[in-house]
C-alpha positions, 0 to 999 in steps of 0.5 A: 500500500502507498504511504498515503491512500490518496493522490492529490492534484492541484490546478490553481488559477488567478481570477482577475475579474474578482480581484481588486489589486488597487485595494489589495484584493487578489482572488484565486480558485484551485481545482483539486482532484483527490484519488483513492490509491489504496485497495480499500474504500476511504472517506475524506472527513476533514481539511486543513489549509495554511494560506500565506501571502508574500506580505506574511499574512497567514490564514488557517482554515479547518473544516469538515469535508470539502465544499460541503461534502465528505466524499466516500471513494472506492479504490481508483475512484476520484473526486474533483472540486473547485474552491477559492481564497483571497490574498492580500498580496499578488502571490503566496502559497497554500499547503495543508492536509486531509483527514481520511478514514478507511472502511475499518476505521484506520485514520490518515493524515494526507499531507498537501504540499505547498502550491503557488498562487500567483497573480503574475502568471495569469494562466493555468500551468496544468495540474500538479500531482502532489502525492 
């Protein structure tokens, strides 16, 4: 079995139409695809994000599920969702973890490696596989 039962792919993008650089507001969306790479069903229970912009402003977000759901994934099954955040500077990073439980109540913390949010790139750079 892999070290973590879930593969995480992230596609961040800047949202210029929802941003206001003159007032220090930069909006970003990120689309995440999580895939169960274990040989047993798993359920994504909770998330934890640390969002930091280049000015040093840090936001921490914890909550149940993702986008109001706690997807139960069979082996090989994926779940894709889009969410967003706002920064006070033109670039920053997000990192975090998912709390996942298996069918037999085994618990996993799946780390999510840092990814860049950058208003200067302006376009999608394609998905990044983080696990």
